[in-house]
C-alpha positions in Angstrom: 8.0 -18.8 -69.5 6.3 -22.1 -69.7 9.3 -23.8 -68.0 8.8 -21.7 -64.8 6.3 -22.7 -62.2 3.2 -20.6 -62.6 3.2 -19.5 -58.9 6.8 -18.3 -59.0 5.9 -14.7 -59.9 9.3 -13.4 -58.8 11.1 -15.5 -61.5 11.7 -14.7 -65.1 13.5 -16.1 -68.2 15.1 -12.6 -68.6 18.2 -11.3 -67.0 18.6 -7.6 -66.4 21.7 -5.5 -65.7 21.2 -1.9 -64.8 23.9 0.7 -65.2 24.4 3.6 -62.9 26.0 7.0 -63.2 28.0 6.9 -59.9 31.4 7.4 -61.6 32.7 9.7 -64.3 30.5 8.2 -67.0 26.7 8.6 -67.1 24.4 5.5 -66.8 23.5 6.0 -70.5 27.2 6.1 -71.6 27.9 2.9 -69.5 25.0 1.1 -71.2 26.2 2.2 -74.7 29.7 0.9 -73.7 28.3 -2.5 -72.8 26.4 -2.7 -76.1 29.6 -1.6 -78.0 31.9 -4.0 -76.3 29.3 -6.8 -76.0 30.4 -7.6 -72.5 29.6 -6.7 -68.9 32.6 -6.2 -66.7 32.7 -7.1 -63.0 34.0 -3.9 -61.4 32.3 -3.5 -58.0 32.7 -5.5 -54.8 29.4 -6.3 -53.1 28.2 -7.7 -49.8 29.5 -7.9 -46.3 33.1 -8.5 -47.2 33.3 -5.9 -49.9 36.2 -4.1 -48.2 38.3 -7.2 -47.9 41.1 -7.7 -50.4 39.8 -11.2 -50.9 36.4 -10.1 -52.1 36.4 -10.2 -55.9 34.5 -7.7 -58.1 31.2 -8.9 -59.6 28.4 -7.7 -61.9 24.9 -7.5 -60.6 22.2 -9.4 -62.7 18.5 -9.8 -61.7 15.9 -12.2 -63.0 13.1 -9.9 -62.2 9.9 -10.2 -64.2 9.6 -7.5 -66.9 6.3 -6.2 -65.4 8.2 -5.3 -62.2 11.3 -3.8 -63.9 10.3 -0.2 -63.0 10.5 -1.1 -59.3 14.1 -2.3 -59.7 15.0 0.7 -61.9 13.8 3.0 -59.2 15.9 1.2 -56.6 19.0 1.4 -58.9 18.2 5.1 -59.6 18.7 4.5 -63.3 16.4 3.8 -66.2 19.3 2.4 -68.3 20.2 -1.2 -68.5 20.4 -4.4 -70.6 17.8 -7.1 -70.7 18.6 -10.5 -72.3 17.8 -14.2 -72.2 
């Protein structure tokens, strides 16, 4: 983390992608699918224009510091996800 400014406590060299259990698969099964396929697929439309046919699906990634990851897990309502650099 030496390349990040020391006072930027909200930045991290890690990317986190949490899975959820909102569809037919559980959050755990979705995580295992990502590990098996080695890819994260953009499936959900986010943001203000998410109902527009021009809004493309995306995957959500966060650069949250690892010591704050439980806060994001609680917000996502899932303890399952992938962390990578």
